[in-house]
Residue, then its C-alpha position, 0 to 999 in steps of 0.5 A: m504464526i499461521e494463525q496470525w497470517t490469517l488475521f491480516p487483511t488480504v491487501l496487507q497479505r498481498k503487499f507482504l507476499l509481493t515484496l517478498l517475491a520481488g526480493i527473491a526474484s531479484a536475487g534469483i535472477s542475479v544468481i543466474i546471470c552471475v553463473a552465466t557471465k561471472d558478474h559478481i557486482l550484479l549478484t551483490l546488487g541482487i542480494v542487497v535488494l533481497c535484504a531491503c525487501l526482507i527488512s520491508c517485509r519484517g516491517i509489514w509483518a510487525t505492523a500487521t501483527h500489532k494492528n498498527y494501522e488505521v482503516v479509512e472506508g467510504i464511497c468516493a464522492g469526488i476527485s479533483t486534481p490541482m493544476l501542476r500537482r502529482y496528486r489528487k484530492v479524493h473525497l470519501v463519504d463514510s457510513h455516518g455521512v462524514e466527508i474525508t479528504l485524502l491526497l493520493s497519487k494520480s496513478a491510483l485508479l478510482k471511480i466516483g460512486e464506488p466504495y473503497r477501503f484505504y489502509f494507513q500506518k498509524g501515526s503517519r498522518p497529522s489529525l486535522e479534523m476529518t481531513i487526512w493529508t498524507q504526503p503523496f508517494q510517501r510509502t509508509a503512510f499509504w499502504a493499500m487500497k481495496q475496492s469494497a467487495s459488497r459493492r463489487k459483487r452487485n455489478 
């Protein structure tokens, strides 16, 4: 089990741990409030959130264990934001010079000219040549983003 954990990409390890921590914190805070105020409804809600986080962690673990994810890596060549949309079109150029287009949330902070690595769950996107169209905010499609370390160390 620990051997599998060390093989997971760092960003997926972080996603797993933060999800687990959020569930434990929710349950812990609701227990403290329940003891102080005898509010059993909040305790129930905290336990429900913990269960949802545990189910999500199990899904992350299974996907990472079976390597059921794809990695898209490249240098950000351009960012465009269509009017009145809640997403951005991000254009990446990979190491072979192929341009890849992603639809990402406006909250994703990206810089043109910087290398990025994106993790997607396999089968969560249609294959349209080299254009990746994921629905913005779709939690199962877009897993994690990491700025590549090789470029970050030079700055």
